[in-house]
C-alpha positions in Angstrom: -3.6 -21.2 36.1 -4.1 -23.7 33.3 -7.8 -23.9 34.1 -8.1 -20.1 33.8 -6.5 -20.1 30.4 -8.4 -23.1 29.1 -11.6 -22.2 30.7 -13.9 -24.4 28.7 -16.2 -27.4 29.3 -14.0 -29.1 26.6 -10.4 -28.2 27.5 -9.0 -30.7 24.9 -10.9 -29.0 22.1 -9.8 -25.5 23.3 -6.2 -26.8 23.4 -6.5 -28.1 19.8 -7.9 -24.7 18.7 -5.0 -22.9 20.3 -2.6 -25.3 18.6 -4.2 -24.7 15.2 -3.9 -20.9 15.8 -0.2 -21.3 16.8 0.5 -23.4 13.8 -1.2 -20.8 11.6 1.1 -18.1 13.0 -1.6 -16.1 14.8 0.1 -16.5 18.1 3.6 -16.8 16.8 4.5 -13.2 16.2 7.7 -11.4 17.0 5.9 -8.1 17.7 4.5 -7.9 21.2 1.7 -5.4 20.6 0.6 -7.3 17.5 0.5 -10.5 19.5 -1.7 -8.8 22.1 -4.0 -7.5 19.5 -4.4 -10.9 18.0 -5.1 -12.4 21.4 -7.8 -9.7 21.8 -9.3 -10.6 18.4 -9.3 -14.3 19.4 -11.1 -13.4 22.6 -13.7 -11.4 20.7 -14.3 -14.4 18.5 -14.9 -16.6 21.6 -11.8 -18.8 21.2 -10.2 -17.5 24.3 -12.0 -16.6 27.5 -11.5 -12.8 28.0 -11.3 -13.3 31.8 -8.0 -15.2 31.7 -4.7 -13.7 32.9 -3.2 -13.3 29.4 -6.0 -11.1 28.1 -6.4 -9.2 31.3 -2.8 -7.8 31.1 -2.8 -4.2 30.0 0.8 -4.3 29.0 1.5 -5.7 25.6 5.0 -7.0 26.4 3.7 -8.6 29.5 1.1 -10.3 27.5 3.7 -11.6 25.1 5.8 -12.9 28.1 2.7 -14.7 29.5 2.0 -16.2 26.1 5.7 -17.3 25.9 5.3 -18.9 29.4 2.2 -20.8 28.2 4.2 -22.0 25.1 7.0 -23.1 27.4 4.6 -25.0 29.6 3.2 -26.9 26.5 -0.1 -25.1 26.0 1.1 -23.5 22.8 3.9 -24.5 20.6 
């Protein structure tokens, strides 16, 4: 699963970008639908691969749960 989320030739750089976004509050939002919209915006900008499981979820609260799972596993803080 981690490879599908960090689907990049440079996984370390991708992880650093996600960390910067999390620190900036873009992925640390209490509203599930806003969080999903922000993830979609990041995907459009090429920071996240649109084929990964988080962005493929059509349910905003499920996306938020998946993002929380990633945070718990240390990909986002």
